C-alpha positions as CSV (number, residue, x, y, z in Angstrom):
1,M,0.0,0.0,0.0
2,R,2.9,2.4,0.7
3,N,4.2,2.1,-2.8
4,L,0.7,3.0,-4.1
5,I,0.6,6.0,-1.8
6,Y,3.9,7.1,-3.3
7,C,2.3,7.0,-6.7
8,F,-0.7,9.0,-5.5
9,S,1.6,11.8,-4.4
10,I,3.3,12.1,-7.9
11,L,2.0,14.7,-10.4
12,I,3.1,13.6,-13.9
13,A,2.9,16.3,-16.6
14,L,2.3,14.8,-20.0
15,A,4.0,16.7,-22.8
16,S,5.4,16.2,-26.3
17,C,8.7,14.5,-26.8
18,T,10.4,17.8,-27.5
19,K,9.3,19.4,-24.2
20,V,10.9,19.0,-20.8
21,I,8.7,17.3,-18.3
22,D,8.8,18.8,-14.9
23,V,7.9,16.2,-12.3
24,D,7.1,17.3,-8.7
25,L,8.0,14.5,-6.4
26,N,6.7,16.3,-3.3
27,E,9.9,15.9,-1.4
28,A,9.0,18.4,1.3
29,D,5.2,17.9,1.5
30,P,4.3,14.6,3.1
31,K,0.6,13.8,3.0
32,F,-1.6,12.6,5.9
33,V,-2.9,9.1,5.3
34,I,-5.9,7.6,7.2
35,E,-6.9,4.0,6.5
36,A,-9.9,3.1,8.6
37,N,-12.2,0.1,8.6
38,Y,-15.2,-0.7,10.8
39,T,-16.0,-4.4,10.4
40,A,-19.4,-5.7,11.5
41,E,-18.2,-9.3,11.5
42,D,-16.1,-8.8,14.6
43,S,-17.5,-5.4,15.7
44,T,-14.0,-3.8,15.6
45,V,-12.8,-0.4,14.4
46,R,-9.2,-0.4,13.0
47,V,-7.4,2.7,12.0
48,Q,-3.8,3.2,10.7
49,L,-2.4,6.7,10.6
50,S,0.8,7.7,8.8
51,L,2.6,10.3,6.6
52,T,3.8,9.6,3.1
53,S,7.6,9.5,2.8
54,S,9.8,10.8,0.1
55,Y,9.6,9.1,-3.3
56,F,13.3,8.4,-3.2
57,D,13.3,7.2,0.4
58,N,13.0,3.5,1.0
59,A,12.3,3.9,4.7
60,P,8.8,3.0,6.0
61,A,6.1,5.7,6.1
62,T,6.1,7.7,9.3
63,T,3.6,6.5,11.8
64,L,1.5,8.9,13.8
65,N,0.9,8.0,17.5
66,N,-1.3,9.2,20.3
67,L,-3.7,11.2,18.1
68,V,-7.4,11.7,18.9
69,V,-9.5,9.3,16.8
70,V,-13.3,9.3,17.4
71,I,-16.1,7.3,15.8
72,T,-19.7,8.6,16.1
73,D,-23.0,6.8,15.4
74,H,-26.1,8.1,13.7
75,L,-27.5,9.3,17.1
76,G,-24.4,11.4,17.7
77,N,-22.9,9.2,20.3
78,P,-19.0,9.5,20.2
79,Q,-16.6,6.8,21.1
80,T,-12.8,7.2,21.2
81,V,-10.7,4.7,19.2
82,P,-7.8,3.8,21.5
83,F,-4.1,4.0,20.3
84,I,-2.5,0.5,20.5
85,G,1.0,1.3,19.1
86,N,3.0,2.0,15.9
87,G,0.4,4.1,14.2
88,Y,-2.5,1.7,14.9
89,Y,-5.7,2.4,16.7
90,E,-8.4,-0.2,17.6
91,L,-11.8,-0.2,19.2
92,T,-13.3,-3.6,20.0
93,N,-16.9,-4.7,20.8
94,Y,-18.4,-1.7,19.0
95,I,-21.7,-3.3,18.0
96,P,-22.9,-2.1,14.5
97,I,-26.3,-0.8,13.6
98,F,-27.0,-1.6,9.9
99,S,-28.4,0.9,7.4
100,T,-27.0,3.9,9.4
101,D,-24.1,6.3,8.9
102,Y,-20.9,6.4,11.0
103,T,-18.7,9.4,11.2
104,M,-15.0,9.3,12.0
105,T,-12.8,12.2,13.0
106,V,-9.1,12.5,13.5
107,Q,-7.3,15.5,14.9
108,Y,-3.8,16.2,13.5
109,D,-1.6,19.2,13.3
110,G,-4.4,21.7,14.3
111,L,-6.9,20.3,11.9
112,T,-9.9,17.9,12.3
113,Y,-10.3,15.4,9.4
114,S,-13.7,13.8,9.0
115,A,-15.3,11.1,6.9
116,V,-18.7,9.4,6.7
117,S,-19.4,5.8,5.8
118,R,-22.7,3.8,5.7
119,M,-22.9,0.4,7.4
120,N,-24.9,-1.7,5.0
121,P,-26.4,-5.0,6.0
122,P,-24.6,-8.2,4.9
123,V,-25.7,-10.0,1.7
124,P,-25.4,-13.8,2.0
125,L,-23.2,-15.7,-0.5
126,E,-24.5,-18.7,-2.2
127,T,-22.6,-22.0,-2.6
128,I,-19.4,-21.5,-4.7
129,T,-19.6,-23.4,-8.0
130,Y,-16.5,-24.1,-10.1
131,E,-15.7,-25.1,-13.7
132,Y,-12.7,-26.7,-15.4
133,F,-10.9,-24.7,-18.0
134,E,-8.1,-25.7,-20.4
135,G,-6.1,-22.5,-19.7
136,F,-5.5,-19.4,-21.8
137,F,-2.6,-17.0,-22.6
138,G,0.0,-19.0,-20.8
139,V,-2.2,-19.9,-17.8
140,G,-2.2,-23.6,-17.3
141,P,-5.4,-25.8,-17.0
142,G,-7.4,-25.8,-13.8
143,Y,-10.6,-24.5,-12.2
144,F,-12.1,-21.1,-11.8
145,A,-14.6,-20.3,-9.1
146,N,-18.0,-18.6,-9.6
147,L,-19.2,-15.9,-7.3
148,R,-23.0,-16.4,-6.6
149,F,-25.4,-14.3,-4.5
150,N,-28.9,-12.9,-4.7
151,D,-28.8,-9.1,-4.8
152,P,-31.4,-7.4,-2.6
153,P,-34.0,-5.5,-4.7
154,G,-34.5,-1.8,-4.6
155,I,-31.2,-0.9,-2.9
156,I,-28.0,0.4,-4.4
157,N,-25.4,-2.2,-3.5
158,R,-21.7,-2.1,-3.9
159,Y,-19.3,-5.0,-3.0
160,I,-15.6,-5.9,-2.7
161,I,-14.8,-9.6,-3.1
162,A,-11.7,-11.1,-1.5
163,V,-10.4,-14.6,-2.4
164,S,-8.6,-17.0,-0.1
165,L,-6.6,-20.1,-1.2
166,N,-6.2,-22.9,1.4
167,H,-7.4,-20.4,4.2
168,V,-4.8,-17.7,3.2
169,E,-6.4,-14.5,1.9
170,E,-4.9,-13.2,-1.3
171,S,-4.2,-9.7,0.1
172,N,-2.6,-7.8,-2.8
173,L,-4.7,-4.9,-3.9
174,T,-5.0,-6.3,-7.4
175,D,-6.4,-9.5,-6.1
176,L,-9.6,-7.8,-5.1
177,Y,-12.8,-7.8,-7.2
178,L,-15.5,-5.1,-7.4
179,Q,-19.2,-5.8,-8.0
180,D,-22.1,-3.4,-8.4
181,D,-25.8,-4.0,-9.0
182,D,-26.4,-1.4,-11.7
183,Y,-27.8,-4.0,-14.1
184,S,-28.5,-6.8,-11.7
185,D,-30.7,-5.2,-9.0
186,G,-32.8,-7.9,-7.2
187,N,-31.4,-10.7,-9.4
188,L,-29.2,-13.8,-8.9
189,V,-25.6,-12.7,-9.7
190,E,-23.2,-15.3,-11.0
191,R,-19.8,-14.4,-12.4
192,P,-16.5,-16.2,-12.8
193,L,-13.5,-14.9,-10.9
194,F,-10.5,-15.2,-13.2
195,R,-7.0,-15.2,-11.7
196,D,-3.4,-15.4,-12.9
197,S,-3.4,-19.1,-12.0
198,L,-6.4,-21.5,-11.8
199,F,-7.4,-23.6,-8.8
200,Q,-6.5,-27.2,-8.7
201,I,-8.0,-30.4,-7.3
202,G,-7.8,-30.4,-3.5
203,D,-7.7,-26.6,-3.2
204,T,-9.9,-24.9,-0.6
205,V,-11.4,-21.8,-2.2
206,G,-12.9,-19.1,0.1
207,L,-14.8,-16.0,-0.8
208,E,-15.5,-13.0,1.4
209,M,-18.0,-10.4,0.1
210,R,-18.0,-7.0,1.8
211,S,-21.0,-4.8,1.5
212,I,-19.6,-1.3,1.1
213,D,-21.0,2.2,0.4
214,K,-20.6,4.0,-2.9
215,S,-17.9,6.4,-1.8
216,V,-15.6,3.4,-0.8
217,Y,-16.5,1.6,-4.0
218,D,-15.5,4.6,-6.1
219,Y,-12.2,4.9,-4.1
220,F,-11.2,1.3,-4.8
221,S,-12.4,1.5,-8.4
222,E,-10.0,4.4,-9.0
223,I,-7.1,2.8,-7.0
224,L,-7.5,-0.5,-8.8
225,S,-7.6,1.2,-12.2
226,I,-4.3,3.0,-11.3
227,A,-2.7,-0.2,-9.9
228,G,-3.7,-2.2,-12.9
229,G,-2.5,0.4,-15.4
230,Q,-6.0,0.7,-16.9
231,S,-6.3,4.5,-16.4
232,S,-5.6,6.7,-19.4
233,A,-5.0,9.7,-17.2
234,A,-1.9,10.6,-15.3
235,P,-1.7,8.9,-11.9
236,A,-3.3,11.0,-9.2
237,N,-4.8,10.6,-5.7
238,P,-8.1,8.7,-5.9
239,K,-11.1,10.5,-4.6
240,T,-11.5,9.8,-0.9
241,N,-14.3,10.3,1.6
242,W,-11.9,12.2,3.9
243,D,-12.0,16.0,3.9
244,N,-9.0,18.4,4.2
245,K,-7.0,16.6,1.5
246,A,-6.2,13.5,3.6
247,L,-5.4,10.4,1.7
248,G,-6.9,7.0,2.4
249,Y,-10.5,6.0,3.2
250,F,-13.0,5.2,5.9
251,S,-15.1,2.1,5.3
252,A,-17.9,0.7,7.6
253,Y,-18.9,-2.6,6.1
254,S,-20.6,-5.9,6.8
255,N,-19.5,-9.2,5.1
256,S,-20.4,-12.8,4.3
257,R,-18.2,-15.8,3.7
258,T,-18.3,-19.2,2.1
259,E,-15.8,-21.8,0.9
260,V,-15.6,-25.0,-1.1
261,V,-13.0,-27.7,-1.8
262,I,-12.3,-28.4,-5.4
263,E,-12.9,-32.1,-6.1
């Protein structure tokens, strides 16, 4: 994630081959990064606070300790998220209320940073199906898994899907899948999840589907486009739900899980 944040802080000027390109690497202007997740599954709020480091500096990003981090529910009840060390803050046993908004604030360097995220109810996953495939474009033969779920009708839904192989989550950013219901509202959704390598007999395939709000979906859509080299525009900071020009995101989400053994 740090390498991606480096990319977000670079402004690349596109010009003709005869013109000098002036690249501002933001050496003296580190950015405040807030990565915050409130997970309904374990009723836990997790926050990581840091500053971006120099593009030419291989040192880890600077962590920010002992700041004031507060989460507030839709009734206006505030709860401090305690600092636990090395830039991390964590609040446990914070019971979620679905279909409501949560607001998080962070105080840093004389400013208050704020973001709002909606906690949507979980959408159950159906049994994973899988199909054999002969391979393609250098990928050997094996099985691909199908995501299956019934989308709730009449509600705008956005999802992130994470895959695990033999109980280990594939945690690289580009391993995530995004799903919306713009053309599938209220219907059974079934889609294959293609990977760089296919599953094999005996593999345990797990899926986690996170129900996220639109602002978080848009953030990850932009960041995945940048990471995958699919954006035609110059790299830039993806639109975040934090104000005051902070980087990162705040996501309150529910999730569902299922797994299958390839036989």
